[in-house]
C-alpha positions as CSV (number, residue, x, y, z in Angstrom):
1,M,-19.2,-4.9,-20.4
2,D,-17.5,-2.3,-22.5
3,K,-13.7,-2.1,-23.0
4,Q,-13.4,0.8,-20.6
5,Q,-15.1,-1.3,-17.8
6,D,-12.8,-4.2,-18.7
7,W,-9.6,-2.3,-18.2
8,R,-10.9,-0.5,-15.1
9,G,-11.7,-3.9,-13.6
10,I,-8.2,-5.1,-14.4
11,V,-6.7,-2.0,-12.8
12,A,-8.8,-2.5,-9.7
13,S,-8.2,-6.2,-9.4
14,S,-4.4,-5.7,-9.7
15,L,-4.4,-3.9,-6.4
16,G,-4.7,-7.3,-4.6
17,W,-3.7,-10.0,-7.1
18,E,-0.9,-12.5,-6.8
19,Q,0.1,-13.1,-10.4
20,A,3.7,-11.9,-10.4
21,H,4.4,-11.8,-6.6
22,A,2.8,-12.4,-3.2
23,S,0.0,-10.2,-2.1
24,L,0.5,-8.0,1.0
25,D,-2.2,-10.1,2.7
26,N,-0.1,-13.3,2.3
27,A,3.2,-11.5,3.1
28,I,1.9,-10.4,6.5
29,K,-0.3,-13.5,7.2
30,D,0.5,-15.0,10.6
31,F,3.5,-12.7,11.0
32,P,4.9,-13.5,14.5
33,Q,4.1,-10.7,16.9
34,N,7.6,-10.8,18.4
35,L,9.2,-10.2,15.0
36,R,7.0,-7.4,13.7
37,G,9.3,-4.7,14.9
38,Q,12.7,-6.4,14.4
39,R,15.1,-5.2,11.7
40,P,17.2,-8.0,10.5
41,D,21.0,-7.5,10.7
42,G,22.1,-5.1,8.0
43,Y,18.5,-4.5,6.8
44,P,17.1,-0.9,7.1
45,H,13.5,-1.7,7.9
46,S,11.3,-3.9,10.0
47,A,8.0,-5.4,8.7
48,W,6.1,-2.8,10.8
49,E,7.9,0.0,9.2
50,L,7.2,-1.4,5.7
51,L,3.6,-2.1,6.4
52,E,3.0,1.4,7.8
53,H,4.9,3.0,5.0
54,I,2.7,1.2,2.5
55,R,-0.5,2.2,4.4
56,I,0.6,5.9,4.8
57,T,1.6,6.2,1.2
58,Q,-1.5,4.5,-0.2
59,H,-3.7,6.7,2.0
60,D,-2.0,9.8,0.7
61,L,-2.4,8.7,-3.0
62,L,-6.1,7.9,-2.4
63,D,-6.6,11.3,-0.8
64,F,-4.8,12.9,-3.8
65,C,-7.3,11.2,-6.2
66,Q,-10.5,11.8,-4.3
67,N,-10.2,14.9,-2.2
68,P,-10.8,18.1,-4.3
69,D,-9.2,20.1,-1.4
70,Y,-6.1,17.9,-1.3
71,A,-3.0,19.7,-0.2
72,E,0.4,18.1,0.5
73,K,0.6,17.8,4.2
74,L,3.2,15.1,4.5
75,E,7.0,15.9,4.4
76,W,9.1,13.4,2.5
77,P,10.5,11.1,3.8
78,Q,9.8,11.4,7.6
79,D,6.0,11.6,7.5
80,Y,5.8,8.6,5.2
81,W,7.4,6.2,7.7
82,P,6.5,5.4,11.3
83,S,8.6,6.8,14.1
84,S,9.4,3.5,15.6
85,P,10.5,0.2,14.1
86,A,7.9,-1.7,16.2
87,P,4.2,-1.2,16.5
88,A,3.0,0.0,19.9
89,N,1.1,-3.2,20.4
90,A,-0.8,-5.9,18.5
91,A,-3.8,-3.6,18.1
92,A,-1.7,-1.1,16.2
93,W,-0.6,-3.8,13.7
94,T,-4.2,-4.9,13.2
95,R,-5.4,-1.3,12.8
96,S,-2.8,-0.6,10.2
97,I,-3.8,-3.7,8.2
98,G,-7.5,-2.7,8.5
99,A,-6.8,0.9,7.3
100,W,-4.7,-0.4,4.4
101,K,-7.4,-2.8,3.3
102,K,-10.1,-0.1,3.6
103,D,-8.0,2.3,1.4
104,R,-7.2,-0.5,-1.1
105,E,-10.9,-1.2,-1.5
106,A,-11.6,2.5,-1.9
107,L,-8.9,2.7,-4.6
108,A,-10.4,-0.3,-6.4
109,K,-13.9,1.2,-6.1
110,F,-12.6,4.5,-7.4
111,A,-11.1,2.7,-10.4
112,T,-14.3,0.9,-11.3
113,E,-17.1,3.1,-10.1
114,S,-15.9,6.6,-10.5
115,D,-17.2,8.8,-13.3
116,V,-13.8,10.3,-13.6
117,D,-11.8,9.6,-16.8
118,L,-8.9,7.8,-15.2
119,T,-6.6,9.0,-18.0
120,S,-7.3,12.7,-17.2
121,R,-5.0,14.8,-15.2
122,I,-5.7,15.4,-11.5
123,P,-6.6,19.1,-11.3
124,R,-4.7,19.7,-8.1
125,G,-1.6,17.8,-9.4
126,T,1.4,18.7,-11.5
127,G,0.5,16.5,-14.5
128,Q,-0.3,13.2,-12.8
129,T,-3.3,11.3,-14.1
130,Y,-5.7,9.3,-11.9
131,L,-4.6,6.1,-13.6
132,R,-0.9,6.8,-13.0
133,T,-1.6,7.5,-9.3
134,I,-3.5,4.2,-8.9
135,L,-0.6,2.4,-10.6
136,V,1.9,4.1,-8.4
137,A,0.0,2.8,-5.4
138,L,0.1,-0.7,-6.8
139,D,3.8,-0.6,-7.8
140,H,4.8,1.0,-4.5
141,A,3.0,-1.7,-2.5
142,S,4.4,-4.5,-4.7
143,Y,8.0,-3.3,-4.1
144,H,7.6,-3.1,-0.4
145,V,5.8,-6.5,-0.2
146,G,9.0,-8.0,-1.6
147,Q,10.9,-6.3,1.2
148,I,8.5,-7.6,3.8
149,I,9.1,-11.1,2.5
150,A,12.9,-10.5,2.6
151,V,12.5,-9.4,6.2
152,R,10.6,-12.6,7.0
153,R,13.2,-14.7,5.3
154,L,16.0,-13.0,7.2
155,L,14.2,-13.5,10.5
156,G,13.5,-17.2,9.7
157,A,9.7,-16.6,9.5
158,W,9.0,-17.4,5.9
159,P,7.0,-19.0,4.5
160,A,4.1,-18.1,6.8
161,K,3.3,-21.1,9.0
């Protein structure tokens, strides 16, 4: 494997690793259904809001990388957050997780299998590179994973049982 493939693999694997913090998979593992939409006292978000925010943002960043016809459709901040602190039902929680995983895998595949020079600028952007955009997705999710764990701790549901 050449050096470019080595670093591309590291970037891709970092989307789901647990080297400096918990993964989203483990942060939401066995999250009690009755607590998914609860905001702890004095805390601005529920686990559902954070999960959906991660999913929506990651999907937008993936679209920005892959879609040559990408145009900003989402308004900040309202379109990047769900309208309700609670999922409509258990199926909505499960769908959100599935969509997030699908997009995370697509980002990893883009990082490792794309012919695009990841250090090049995205033509439809304002100076962003593909690599920067992938790293933003990683950093953004990591930040909010910490918040999900904080929500769980405040609700008495951490560690996952």
